[in-house]
Phi, psi and omega in degrees: 000142183295119181291352176286344188259141176285328181224170176125206179085015184293337181279349180277139180298134186301320184295316179294317181297317181295322180298313181291326177298315180295316180296317179295322179296319178296316179299313183289326177298320179295320180295325188266358179073030179284141176262131174243116184055040174079003182239139179287137181280135177271137179287150175302142183297134179305134179089351180285162179298320180298314182298317182291321180291321178296315183298325184273320194240358179301123188280176185300323186291343173292322178293317180296323179302314182293321178295322179296319177299318181296319181293334179271001176080020183278342179290141179301133179277101179269139177290146181302337184284349185289314179215170183229131176289346181276354184277341184087003177287163179279342179268137185228132175281110185238144180253331184202186184295331180292318174298320180299311181293315182291339176273003178116345178054220181288348181256020186300323182297327178283328175298317178292324178294320176298316179296329181285355180291352181300334181288345182260359177238154180242149177264144176293326176217130177282144179300318183293338180272349184249316185269148177288154179282171182300322188247021184299332182261003184256141176288329184239118181288352182267018179300152187296322185240121181287312178215170177280310180237127181244122176262125183255110182129128185246029173276188180303317181294315182295315180292320179297321180290319181299313181290326177295321178296314181294322178294321179291321177297320178294320179297320180280340181067032183267359176071015181293136176263128180249129180243150178240124184239131178159181179288144180266080186227160179284160172290141183234341183281142176283122180248128172247139184219159170284130187303319185298330179292321178284329176295320178297333180270000182071033185242031180299330180286354179260015179255127183276313181223134179241132181253142185297332183199175176235136184243139178234155174228114178246069185110173185279159173079178182295331182295330181269355182274133180229127172261119189291321182081033180214132183286139184238155184213153172260131183283137173277105186299317181296317181294320180294315180295320180293323177298312180294323178295319180295319177297319178298318180295314181296328183272351177086027178292138176267157182221141173222125179274101180210162175252122180288136175258318178195164179239131179240145174262145182259026182094171182302118178076004183268359179083191182235155175236123178260117181263131187256165183300324181284000179098353182284143177245122183246125181270151177197167175288314182213140176253140180238117180280123178216041186247026174103166185295337184294342179271018179297339183296344181271001182237161173257141186238169177303156174251165178057044178234141177308139184289164184292152171247192182214142169258123178242144180210129173252131180215166173211150172265126188224161167266130182231157176291318182207140177276131189279355184235180178295119186286347179271354183236145176283128176273092197278304181219113180238101181270007175298153194259054176300331187285000179288339183087355179239022185300319185298323181262000183068160183275100181266139175291140180306133177088358182248152184257357179225158181287146176285166180296334179246037184299335182293340180233016180295136176073023185244018184301326184254005181277139173280117185293150172214162184223161177269135177234120187217146176214136176281146177236174183286159174070033179073018180259161176206155176244123178240140181214135174258123189235131166265115187302314177196141174210145178288330172244114190306132174291125184299150180294328180293328175293314180296323179295316179298317178298317182295315181296319178293321180298312181295324178297318180291334177275356179077023180275123178258116180275119180275324180200141175265117184268329182199148175243153180222134176242102183261120179235115184235109174292136181227149178073202181086179184290155176267158179295146174286152178284352181275354178296126177282330174277135180270167177211159181210156179074217184297328179298326179270014179060043178270011175282135178295119185299328186265351182232335183085001181280142180208337188297306182298322180295317180295317179297322181288323185278345186302313181299318179294317179297320179297320178297320179296321180295312182293326180287339184280347177296132179277187178296142182077016178054046178256150179243127182235177177296329177294326177297316180297319180298320179301318181291316179298319179295334176283317181291313179239073176290171178301321178296315181290329176293326175298314181297319179296321178297322178294314179298322178294322176303315178295320179298315180296325177294314179299324182293341181263355188275146171270185186298313182298314183295319183290327175295314179296323179299311184285332173297320176291319182302311184279357174272352179288163173306142186305322182298330181283308183288326178293318179294325178296314182292329183264005180059033182257356178278138175279178186297324178290321178294328177293325175295320175298319176302315181296317179295322179294318177299317180297324183292323186262349184287149175293168188301314183295330178286323175302318180297320179294319181297316180292314181298331183290342177295340179266002175282156175308328177293327176292320177296320177297317180299313180297320182295323181281320181286324183229071185299322181293316179294323179295317178298320179296000000 
């Protein structure tokens, strides 16, 4: 059955389809730790015929089967202490479908492969060669507390938070020691941002390439072309990491290269103990998880909330003979269907000699939409990426790769050499962390990813100083940290107002996940026809809950009739019930 389709496969022989469904289900059950009749399923032996056939041909419904089991609570409830998604191992301690999705889901092996690209890049300066160690000022390394506040994770969010905490401690003069724990590796993910957001943060020097504008295509012809009117940029990974490292050094952040296995609390006011893969136990007052969405297993989340989805994107940096688009503009979202393989002749209905009025989306009712994201680089290079904006069951990377290769072929792009590949997996939506968590979190771990767009870097960099102030202010008299301190910080990060906004964004994400090609094109044509302040504020998470309601009314006013029906009908979706419950808790209780 075609993996591009949500449903279908009637032309496939039932016996063959059922065999692959069973084989795929067994493979995925083994990966996910599912118990069948009380016994753990063993994965097919590497190199076996079963393993190879499953890897190549296990259909989409095997993935859906595993997610359905997880949603029904059939997966074994493993305690977070059993394994850690931060270790890079293939086994993951998962409690429910949200842990499964945030840990990489059915595409976890590609998530790990992307993380493993650090060995192919070099850092201009290693963290360990610049920052002081945890015990550099102590005579005895066996002291009970390594640092006061420990940030776990050395990505952009973790480093930005560590330096913000140390800067705030220096401003207050409280002598707090801030530590950064994690692998000493370079940044590897390709980050694209709106230029004005990085300019507001004073990070213009961290931009590698800036484009005069961003162009979108939501269907064929001039009617589907949209010029955004906003400058877009590619982030210089080395410059961003070096900038954050310099701030950490200036603020006195400590560093330890270790992999966290779990975080334990030592009782009320007793601080936290971070246990590392090597067996070392490091004490601190409070630990803050900032090592990605996969570490969600260490936190407790809201209940009765639609489960997380995923944005998947396969891309590569290549040498090309000629770039097919305007080199001064970012090719932001192109939903035209070059990847069908019939682009040159257009999609004709069988038996007809001319294209239909909606030929660009004919036969796509069950297809999961994806779009082309492309940017020209220096030296005859370019970056092309095929992206599924959001899906409840992640579109596999092999499907996206096939679409991208077919799309480029139809555009006449000749690839001379592949310089780098990228597998981008971004969990979106799902429940927010509870305020009762004694361990804090920031960035993707705290679900700060925009549910409807997948953007998070600029938001985390912007939010770090405010979060740092909340942490330092939460210390009680005598510099003690209690569960009440953690609650104060959580209430600041995810206040009632911000939870309303998150519920609205999740409502939008769930709606996008249900749309076919025609609907998603109409949605974005309406979206970018709104006043700039509304759509820009939605993408940057800067609209408050009342402004988001204005945004919704404006969308309803300009949307075509069939889209209006979808918007109203979506209020009866679980995401609509969640939105109503958060916006109107008293009415919901009644």
